[in-house]
C-alpha positions as CSV (number, residue, x, y, z in Angstrom):
1,X,4.9,7.3,10.0
2,X,3.4,3.9,9.6
3,X,1.3,2.2,6.8
4,X,-1.6,1.9,9.2
5,X,-1.6,5.6,10.0
6,X,-1.3,6.5,6.3
7,X,-4.2,4.2,5.4
8,X,-6.3,5.7,8.2
9,X,-5.6,9.2,6.8
10,X,-6.4,8.1,3.2
11,X,-9.7,6.6,4.3
12,X,-10.6,9.7,6.4
13,X,-9.9,12.0,3.5
14,X,-12.0,9.9,1.1
15,X,-14.9,9.7,3.6
16,X,-14.7,13.5,4.1
17,X,-14.3,14.3,0.4
18,X,-11.1,16.3,1.1
19,X,-7.8,16.5,-0.7
20,X,-4.9,14.7,1.1
21,X,-1.3,15.1,-0.2
22,X,2.2,15.1,1.0
23,X,5.0,17.7,0.7
24,X,7.2,15.8,-1.8
25,X,8.5,19.1,-3.1
26,X,11.8,17.6,-4.0
27,X,10.4,16.1,-7.1
28,X,11.2,19.5,-8.5
29,X,14.9,19.3,-7.7
30,X,17.1,19.9,-10.8
31,X,19.3,16.8,-10.4
32,X,16.3,14.5,-10.1
33,X,14.4,16.1,-13.0
34,X,17.4,15.7,-15.3
35,X,18.0,12.1,-14.2
36,X,14.3,11.2,-14.5
37,X,14.0,12.6,-18.0
38,X,17.2,10.8,-19.2
39,X,16.0,7.5,-17.8
40,X,12.6,8.0,-19.5
41,X,14.2,8.8,-22.8
42,X,15.5,5.2,-22.8
43,X,19.2,6.2,-23.3
44,X,20.4,3.6,-20.8
45,X,17.8,1.0,-21.6
46,X,15.9,-0.7,-18.8
47,X,17.1,0.2,-15.3
48,X,18.0,-2.8,-13.2
49,X,20.1,-1.4,-10.4
50,X,20.1,1.9,-8.5
51,X,22.4,3.1,-5.7
52,X,21.6,6.2,-3.7
53,X,23.7,7.7,-0.8
54,X,23.4,10.8,1.3
55,X,25.5,11.4,4.4
56,X,28.7,12.1,6.1
57,X,30.4,11.7,9.5
58,X,29.0,14.6,11.5
59,X,27.2,15.2,14.7
60,X,23.4,15.4,14.0
61,X,21.5,18.5,15.1
62,X,19.7,18.3,18.4
63,X,16.2,19.1,17.0
64,X,12.9,17.4,16.2
65,X,14.2,15.7,13.0
66,X,16.7,13.8,15.2
67,X,14.0,12.7,17.7
68,X,12.8,9.2,16.6
69,X,9.5,9.4,18.6
70,X,8.5,12.6,16.7
71,X,10.2,12.2,13.3
72,X,9.9,8.5,12.8
73,X,13.6,7.9,12.4
74,X,16.5,8.7,10.2
75,X,14.9,7.5,7.0
76,X,12.1,10.1,7.4
77,X,14.4,13.0,6.8
78,X,16.0,13.1,3.3
79,X,15.4,9.4,3.0
80,X,11.7,10.0,2.3
81,X,12.5,12.2,-0.6
82,X,15.2,9.7,-1.9
83,X,12.6,6.9,-1.9
84,X,10.0,9.0,-3.6
85,X,12.6,9.8,-6.3
86,X,13.5,6.1,-6.6
87,X,9.8,5.1,-7.3
88,X,9.9,7.4,-10.3
89,X,13.2,6.0,-11.6
90,X,11.9,2.4,-11.3
91,X,8.1,2.7,-11.8
92,X,7.5,-0.9,-10.9
93,X,5.7,-2.7,-8.1
94,X,7.7,-3.3,-4.9
95,X,8.5,-6.8,-3.8
96,X,10.7,-7.2,-0.7
97,X,12.8,-4.9,1.5
98,X,15.8,-5.8,3.6
99,X,16.9,-3.2,6.1
100,X,20.1,-2.6,8.1
101,X,19.9,0.0,10.8
102,X,22.8,1.1,13.1
103,X,23.0,3.1,16.4
104,X,26.7,3.2,17.2
105,X,28.0,6.8,17.8
106,X,25.6,9.7,18.4
107,X,23.9,9.1,21.7
108,X,22.6,12.7,22.2
109,X,19.8,12.0,19.7
110,X,17.4,9.0,19.3
111,X,17.5,8.6,15.5
112,X,19.6,5.9,14.0
113,X,23.2,6.8,13.0
114,X,22.8,5.0,9.7
115,X,19.9,3.4,7.8
116,X,20.0,1.3,4.7
117,X,17.3,-0.4,2.6
118,X,17.9,-3.0,-0.1
119,X,14.8,-3.0,-2.2
120,X,13.7,-5.6,-4.7
121,X,11.1,-4.8,-7.3
122,X,8.7,-7.4,-8.8
123,X,10.5,-7.1,-12.2
124,X,13.8,-8.0,-10.6
125,X,15.3,-4.6,-10.4
126,X,17.2,-3.8,-7.2
127,X,17.9,-0.5,-5.3
128,X,20.3,0.2,-2.4
129,X,19.5,3.4,-0.4
130,X,21.8,4.5,2.3
131,X,21.5,7.5,4.7
132,X,24.3,8.0,7.2
133,X,25.7,10.3,9.8
134,X,28.7,8.0,10.5
135,X,30.0,7.6,6.9
136,X,33.7,8.8,7.0
137,X,33.8,8.2,3.2
138,X,31.0,9.0,0.9
139,X,30.0,8.1,-2.7
140,X,27.9,9.6,-5.5
141,X,24.3,10.4,-4.6
142,X,23.2,8.5,-7.7
143,X,24.5,5.5,-9.6
144,X,22.0,4.1,-12.0
145,X,22.7,1.0,-14.2
146,X,20.6,0.2,-17.3
147,X,20.8,-2.6,-19.9
148,X,22.3,-0.1,-22.4
149,X,24.4,2.2,-20.1
150,X,24.7,4.0,-16.8
151,X,24.3,7.4,-15.2
152,X,26.4,8.5,-12.3
153,X,26.1,11.7,-10.3
154,X,29.2,13.9,-10.6
155,X,28.0,17.0,-8.7
156,X,26.3,19.7,-10.8
157,X,26.0,17.2,-13.6
158,X,25.8,13.5,-14.4
159,X,28.3,11.3,-16.2
160,X,26.5,9.3,-18.9
161,X,28.0,6.0,-20.0
162,X,26.5,4.4,-23.1
163,X,27.4,2.7,-26.4
164,X,27.4,3.7,-30.1
165,X,27.6,0.7,-32.5
166,X,29.1,-1.3,-29.6
167,X,31.7,1.3,-28.8
168,X,31.7,2.8,-25.2
169,X,30.7,6.5,-25.2
170,X,30.9,8.9,-22.3
171,X,28.9,12.1,-22.1
172,X,27.5,14.7,-19.7
173,X,23.9,15.4,-18.6
174,X,23.6,18.8,-16.9
175,X,21.3,19.3,-14.0
176,X,18.0,20.9,-14.9
177,X,16.8,24.0,-13.1
178,X,15.1,23.4,-9.8
179,X,11.5,24.8,-9.5
180,X,10.2,24.3,-5.9
181,X,7.3,26.6,-6.5
182,X,5.9,24.1,-9.0
183,X,4.7,22.0,-6.0
184,X,2.2,24.8,-5.1
185,X,1.2,25.4,-8.7
186,X,0.4,21.7,-9.2
187,X,-1.7,21.7,-6.0
188,X,-3.4,24.9,-7.1
189,X,-4.2,23.4,-10.5
190,X,-5.8,20.4,-8.8
191,X,-7.9,22.4,-6.3
192,X,-9.0,25.1,-8.7
193,X,-9.0,23.6,-12.1
194,X,-9.4,19.8,-11.6
195,X,-6.0,18.8,-12.7
196,X,-4.5,15.5,-11.6
197,X,-3.1,15.5,-8.1
198,X,0.6,15.2,-8.5
199,X,1.5,13.8,-5.1
200,X,-1.1,11.2,-4.3
201,X,-1.3,9.9,-0.7
202,X,-1.1,6.3,-2.0
203,X,2.3,7.2,-3.4
204,X,3.4,8.6,-0.1
205,X,2.2,5.4,1.6
206,X,4.5,3.3,-0.6
207,X,7.4,5.3,0.7
208,X,6.3,4.8,4.3
209,X,5.9,1.1,3.5
210,X,9.5,0.8,2.4
211,X,10.7,2.6,5.5
212,X,8.5,0.5,7.8
213,X,9.6,-2.8,6.2
214,X,13.3,-1.8,6.3
215,X,13.1,-1.2,10.1
216,X,11.2,-4.4,10.7
217,X,13.7,-6.3,8.6
218,X,16.6,-4.9,10.5
219,X,15.0,-6.0,13.7
220,X,14.1,-9.5,12.5
221,X,17.0,-10.2,10.1
222,X,14.6,-11.2,7.4
223,X,13.4,-9.6,4.2
224,X,9.9,-8.1,4.5
225,X,7.1,-8.1,1.9
226,X,5.9,-4.6,1.0
227,X,2.1,-4.2,1.6
228,X,-0.4,-2.8,-0.9
229,X,1.7,-3.9,-3.9
230,X,-0.3,-6.9,-5.2
């Protein structure tokens, strides 16, 4: 759950000649697949701002995912998947992370009640990722702004905002089908047939780096430079 630990694992796997990967199976979720493909098509131009939210106002479960010493904190639950998604929507090098962590309500667990990371990429794009168990009012999971349009999650589908000859046009992008078994197929293809490893440990380390920087930033009140990005 730290960049230091991730690097040690990467080095150990390389030295031993073994495959190291991470269970980012959520890359095969239908909403993410539809959004990724739409962004890659160029229909909204260059993405410069992304907002992501997951949460509610509800008592967290009293289990290992709520134990910071074991799980690493609130960002390491769904937040890890959200950040992995983000790095495919904005495939640019990371610059700085500013974090805001709150522990205000749920004292029966040790994880934070809310975590937020404001992420700046080296090309100037910005992302705001918020995970909360004290949000009495929610917002769409995705809001993606591009130079030629926007995509907003509407539950089961996305609303597409774009332009035709300068005239605003609104459309719908349906979620794709989820295919969680594809994670195992991809790994099998790598192990048995030499295909490219889909979830590389260095990619997972970038996610960990964001989370680690967000927590350090929240403690210090200063933006933190993300390691391994130069």
